[in-house]
C-alpha positions as semicolon CSV with decimal commas, in nm:
position;residue;x (nm);y (nm);z (nm)
1;M;5,627;-0,210;5,615
2;H;5,617;-0,239;5,231
3;S;5,516;0,016;4,988
4;N;5,370;-0,064;4,652
5;P;5,654;0,052;4,425
6;V;5,459;0,044;4,096
7;A;5,148;0,222;4,207
8;F;5,092;0,539;4,018
9;R;4,790;0,762;3,990
10;P;4,592;0,690;3,675
11;A;4,519;1,006;3,462
12;P;4,153;1,138;3,492
13;E;3,992;1,054;3,154
14;A;3,886;1,421;3,053
15;S;4,100;1,732;3,124
16;R;4,444;1,583;3,197
17;L;4,458;1,364;2,900
18;S;4,369;1,663;2,675
19;E;4,716;1,822;2,770
20;L;4,860;1,606;2,503
21;P;4,726;1,619;2,139
22;F;4,739;1,244;2,130
23;S;4,663;0,936;2,336
24;L;4,840;0,620;2,415
25;Q;4,598;0,439;2,192
26;D;4,679;0,669;1,907
27;L;5,031;0,580;1,934
28;K;4,988;0,221;1,955
29;S;4,739;0,211;1,656
30;A;5,024;0,365;1,440
31;I;5,266;0,111;1,519
32;P;5,272;-0,221;1,307
33;A;5,127;-0,512;1,509
34;Y;5,433;-0,723;1,451
35;C;5,642;-0,481;1,668
36;F;5,463;-0,602;1,979
37;E;5,552;-0,968;1,929
38;P;5,864;-1,113;2,054
39;S;6,046;-1,397;1,867
40;V;6,192;-1,667;2,092
41;W;6,458;-1,756;1,835
42;R;6,553;-1,398;1,736
43;S;6,584;-1,305;2,110
44;L;6,779;-1,622;2,181
45;A;7,012;-1,553;1,881
46;Y;7,112;-1,209;2,034
47;F;7,166;-1,376;2,374
48;F;7,405;-1,642;2,208
49;L;7,566;-1,407;1,992
50;D;7,668;-1,190;2,288
51;I;7,793;-1,504;2,482
52;G;7,986;-1,619;2,181
53;I;8,164;-1,295;2,140
54;I;8,243;-1,267;2,515
55;A;8,399;-1,610;2,500
56;G;8,580;-1,529;2,180
57;L;8,731;-1,229;2,337
58;Y;8,843;-1,421;2,637
59;A;9,015;-1,660;2,414
60;I;9,197;-1,417;2,218
61;A;9,312;-1,203;2,554
62;A;9,440;-1,529;2,687
63;L;9,614;-1,620;2,371
64;I;9,774;-1,286;2,328
65;D;9,845;-1,215;2,697
66;S;9,997;-0,883;2,650
67;W;9,954;-0,579;2,872
68;F;9,953;-0,384;2,545
69;F;9,637;-0,557;2,431
70;Y;9,464;-0,571;2,773
71;P;9,325;-0,204;2,762
72;V;9,164;-0,287;2,429
73;F;9,031;-0,607;2,568
74;W;8,877;-0,426;2,861
75;L;8,702;-0,177;2,649
76;M;8,568;-0,430;2,410
77;Q;8,463;-0,704;2,699
78;G;8,321;-0,441;2,910
79;T;8,101;-0,313;2,615
80;M;7,995;-0,668;2,562
81;F;7,919;-0,700;2,931
82;W;7,679;-0,416;2,878
83;A;7,523;-0,574;2,563
84;L;7,463;-0,877;2,773
85;F;7,296;-0,653;3,045
86;V;7,062;-0,518;2,765
87;V;6,955;-0,887;2,685
88;G;6,863;-0,945;3,054
89;H;6,665;-0,600;3,047
90;D;6,454;-0,733;2,780
91;C;6,387;-1,038;2,993
92;G;6,304;-0,811;3,290
93;H;6,051;-0,633;3,077
94;G;5,885;-0,951;2,927
95;S;5,990;-0,839;2,588
96;F;6,248;-1,132;2,532
97;S;5,959;-1,376;2,500
98;K;5,617;-1,453;2,636
99;L;5,743;-1,739;2,837
100;K;5,798;-1,629;3,197
101;W;6,022;-1,910;3,276
102;L;6,242;-1,843;2,981
103;N;6,265;-1,464;3,055
104;S;6,374;-1,573;3,415
105;L;6,630;-1,832;3,286
106;V;6,803;-1,590;3,045
107;G;6,774;-1,295;3,261
108;H;6,968;-1,476;3,545
109;L;7,211;-1,609;3,284
110;S;7,257;-1,276;3,143
111;H;7,290;-1,077;3,473
112;T;7,439;-1,301;3,726
113;P;7,770;-1,325;3,548
114;I;7,801;-0,929;3,552
115;L;7,694;-0,905;3,929
116;V;7,334;-0,774;3,868
117;P;7,072;-0,928;4,091
118;Y;6,821;-1,020;3,816
119;H;6,499;-0,991;3,999
120;G;6,589;-0,727;4,236
121;W;6,690;-0,509;3,944
122;R;6,391;-0,598;3,745
123;I;6,170;-0,479;4,007
124;S;6,319;-0,154;4,087
125;H;6,344;-0,082;3,711
126;R;5,967;-0,155;3,681
127;T;5,915;0,128;3,946
128;H;6,129;0,360;3,716
129;H;5,906;0,278;3,412
130;A;5,579;0,316;3,608
131;N;5,697;0,662;3,731
132;T;5,926;0,804;3,466
133;G;5,961;1,189;3,498
134;N;5,785;1,198;3,827
135;I;6,031;1,386;4,062
136;E;5,860;1,232;4,379
137;T;5,854;0,868;4,267
138;D;6,094;0,804;3,984
139;E;6,368;0,556;4,037
140;S;6,649;0,645;3,789
141;W;6,858;0,974;3,794
142;Y;6,576;1,185;3,902
143;P;6,685;1,563;3,997
144;V;6,733;1,700;4,334
145;S;6,554;2,020;4,449
146;E;6,724;2,346;4,468
147;T;6,702;2,339;4,834
148;K;6,834;1,990;4,867
149;Y;7,135;2,090;4,634
150;G;7,235;2,373;4,866
151;E;7,229;2,130;5,180
152;M;7,460;1,878;4,989
153;S;7,813;1,859;5,091
154;W;8,098;1,917;4,850
155;L;8,168;1,546;4,843
156;E;7,818;1,439;4,775
157;K;7,797;1,683;4,484
158;L;8,122;1,562;4,368
159;F;8,004;1,196;4,332
160;R;7,639;1,278;4,227
161;F;7,725;1,544;3,952
162;Y;8,087;1,491;3,849
163;M;8,146;1,101;3,897
164;P;7,811;0,966;3,792
165;L;7,985;0,684;3,593
166;F;8,048;0,475;3,903
167;A;7,698;0,515;4,074
168;Y;7,570;0,166;3,991
169;P;7,736;-0,063;4,239
170;V;7,641;0,176;4,526
171;Y;7,283;0,195;4,386
172;L;7,244;-0,179;4,427
173;F;7,309;-0,149;4,795
174;R;7,134;0,198;4,871
175;R;6,905;0,345;4,608
176;S;7,003;0,705;4,693
177;P;7,051;0,930;4,991
178;N;6,697;1,003;4,986
179;R;6,527;0,675;4,907
180;E;6,661;0,366;5,120
181;G;6,641;0,016;4,987
182;S;6,886;-0,270;4,907
183;H;6,818;-0,482;4,584
184;F;6,939;-0,780;4,799
185;H;6,703;-0,778;5,088
186;P;6,341;-0,895;5,041
187;G;6,242;-0,674;5,329
188;S;6,340;-0,364;5,124
189;P;6,083;-0,108;5,064
190;I;6,159;-0,173;4,698
191;F;5,959;-0,512;4,709
192;R;5,637;-0,645;4,770
193;P;5,595;-0,942;5,032
194;S;5,499;-1,179;4,741
195;E;5,834;-1,105;4,566
196;K;6,034;-1,231;4,856
197;W;6,149;-1,568;4,686
198;D;6,238;-1,395;4,366
199;V;6,462;-1,142;4,548
200;L;6,616;-1,423;4,763
201;T;6,694;-1,628;4,451
202;S;6,873;-1,340;4,284
203;T;7,067;-1,256;4,600
204;A;7,179;-1,624;4,638
205;L;7,298;-1,636;4,282
206;W;7,483;-1,307;4,320
207;I;7,651;-1,440;4,614
208;A;7,750;-1,757;4,446
209;M;7,899;-1,538;4,148
210;V;8,097;-1,344;4,415
211;G;8,213;-1,668;4,557
212;F;8,314;-1,799;4,221
213;L;8,531;-1,497;4,128
214;G;8,703;-1,539;4,481
215;A;8,768;-1,885;4,401
216;L;8,939;-1,769;4,075
217;A;9,151;-1,515;4,252
218;I;9,263;-1,777;4,503
219;Q;9,347;-2,016;4,242
220;F;9,501;-1,807;3,966
221;G;9,581;-1,498;4,163
222;W;9,443;-1,134;4,203
223;V;9,619;-1,021;3,878
224;F;9,426;-1,284;3,681
225;L;9,100;-1,165;3,819
226;F;9,202;-0,790;3,754
227;K;9,295;-0,849;3,403
228;F;9,003;-1,092;3,307
229;Y;8,716;-0,958;3,518
230;V;8,744;-0,658;3,733
231;M;8,857;-0,400;3,456
232;P;8,584;-0,524;3,199
233;Y;8,342;-0,490;3,496
234;V;8,448;-0,138;3,563
235;V;8,393;-0,069;3,178
236;F;8,035;-0,222;3,190
237;V;7,956;-0,007;3,492
238;A;8,062;0,300;3,300
239;W;7,856;0,207;3,012
240;L;7,546;0,126;3,234
241;D;7,580;0,471;3,414
242;L;7,650;0,675;3,098
243;V;7,368;0,539;2,906
244;T;7,103;0,559;3,176
245;F;7,207;0,897;3,289
246;L;7,178;1,037;2,941
247;H;6,840;0,871;2,889
248;H;6,701;1,116;3,140
249;T;6,940;1,398;3,200
250;E;6,899;1,682;2,947
251;A;6,822;2,055;2,988
252;D;6,491;2,044;2,783
253;I;6,358;1,730;2,936
254;P;6,069;1,835;3,160
255;W;6,014;1,672;3,512
256;Y;5,676;1,680;3,687
257;R;5,527;1,710;4,033
258;G;5,195;1,590;4,179
259;D;4,885;1,625;3,942
260;D;5,095;1,775;3,656
261;W;5,236;1,402;3,603
262;Y;5,071;1,119;3,426
263;F;5,211;0,808;3,266
264;L;5,231;0,916;2,906
265;K;5,371;1,261;2,975
266;G;5,630;1,106;3,196
267;A;5,723;0,847;2,935
268;L;5,809;1,122;2,698
269;S;6,048;1,274;2,937
270;T;6,329;1,088;2,774
271;I;6,553;1,122;2,473
272;D;6,695;0,910;2,174
273;R;7,054;0,922;2,133
274;D;7,301;0,808;1,865
275;Y;7,595;0,594;1,978
276;G;7,732;0,546;1,632
277;F;7,862;0,202;1,550
278;I;7,784;0,099;1,922
279;N;7,407;0,113;1,857
280;S;7,386;-0,232;1,715
281;I;7,631;-0,367;1,967
282;H;7,431;-0,268;2,259
283;H;7,094;-0,361;2,083
284;D;6,968;-0,005;2,009
285;I;6,910;0,064;2,371
286;G;6,960;0,448;2,278
287;T;6,623;0,419;2,096
288;H;6,462;0,495;2,415
289;V;6,145;0,702;2,369
290;A;5,938;0,421;2,217
291;H;6,076;0,180;2,481
292;H;5,934;0,395;2,750
293;I;5,591;0,429;2,609
294;F;5,585;0,057;2,529
295;L;5,806;-0,125;2,762
296;N;5,719;-0,460;2,652
297;M;5,839;-0,427;2,291
298;P;6,139;-0,619;2,186
299;H;6,460;-0,405;2,126
300;Y;6,464;-0,531;1,756
301;H;6,144;-0,355;1,675
302;L;6,205;-0,030;1,854
303;K;6,343;0,146;1,542
304;A;6,041;0,056;1,331
305;A;5,802;0,170;1,612
306;T;5,989;0,490;1,663
307;E;5,948;0,588;1,293
308;A;5,574;0,518;1,304
309;I;5,502;0,724;1,597
310;K;5,740;1,025;1,518
311;P;5,478;1,204;1,297
312;I;5,228;1,183;1,570
313;L;5,455;1,291;1,847
314;G;5,587;1,608;1,656
315;D;5,780;1,828;1,897
316;Y;5,718;1,595;2,179
317;Y;5,962;1,343;2,046
318;R;6,326;1,413;2,161
319;S;6,629;1,307;2,005
320;S;7,000;1,412;1,975
321;K;7,279;1,376;1,738
322;V;7,534;1,560;1,966
323;P;7,830;1,356;2,034
324;I;7,784;1,122;2,352
325;W;8,080;1,259;2,555
326;K;7,983;1,610;2,467
327;S;7,636;1,560;2,579
328;F;7,761;1,378;2,902
329;F;7,982;1,671;3,003
330;R;7,732;1,924;2,926
331;S;7,461;1,751;3,136
332;C;7,717;1,681;3,420
333;W;7,806;2,056;3,434
334;G;7,466;2,200;3,364
335;C;7,189;1,976;3,495
336;H;7,215;1,990;3,882
337;F;6,888;2,079;4,031
338;V;6,519;2,180;3,966
339;S;6,311;2,461;4,122
340;D;6,141;2,374;4,466
341;Q;5,811;2,479;4,314
342;G;5,630;2,413;3,998
343;G;5,430;2,122;3,857
344;K;5,649;2,133;3,522
345;V;6,027;2,194;3,580
346;Y;6,352;2,179;3,391
347;Y;6,711;2,133;3,506
348;Q;6,902;2,441;3,597
349;S;7,280;2,501;3,658
350;P;7,433;2,611;3,995
351;S;7,421;2,970;3,874
352;K;7,042;2,923;3,901
353;R;7,006;3,032;3,542
354;P;6,850;2,772;3,284
355;V;7,105;2,561;3,113
356;N;7,252;2,722;2,783
357;L;7,127;2,492;2,510
358;G;7,378;2,628;2,263
359;L;7,671;2,504;2,456
């Protein structure tokens, strides 16, 4: 039996919308119109730039062929795999272009080589955006309740709270211990019946990619595969989990239950982060607040849109200049669960005290 993964309750027009001193239309009106218009050629330029850099890094690594250089290559190539993922991410949102066929084509070309089932991920990610900040229905890095935390085994806590950078491959096969669903099976509760063939297409391409990697190992050896694919892939997974975790895991980001949640409030339950020189490499994905409010906006317009809406958002806009790794460790150690009750709740530490923001 299928659920509708993108359904969310629309906010009543009167009382609940007044909880915020601005509306979605207020924010949209403040943003220059061009920010909502994708450029096919500009989007394609980012895609081909990433592909070109990846190809160049492979050529350099093969030419140097030194174990002293390979760790540097893994970090660089894994980062470029992550950048390529972000291009496919735009395709999944329809912000790459207004051409559905081109979005699907480039989405598959961007995601299949890095073992991401494009349509399967696109659909579950759509669920995340439709339910951001909703404890009950969000898809990505949602908090556990205090009761659930107390019931978790030490091993489950270890992987969930202290080893989150390797969660993604597991997530593809099983969304979470509480929410079942595979990104590869069209009968999964993630998907609608009408999405069957999209899911099967992505799954078939994913299997073909796995087969191709197996053929490379047979032809050139497992060490070859380890050097040129496995380790860059591990770095890519770490990047994906790090960035998505930090988008939504911070002590002062509220989470909502039941009628206390509606789309715009939930969309503001994220934070912009500064990754330094990596910002431009991974296509400014750290500029995340505007993205959640207007998910069909191309990544190359997010900075302009953010500057336009910051005066309206005021204190509702969250950003952090804290070094990324400090933020990561602080959230890992401090953001473990939320209260069992309450319509608006915040992360707490295992000591059941609110996280110390001055850490």
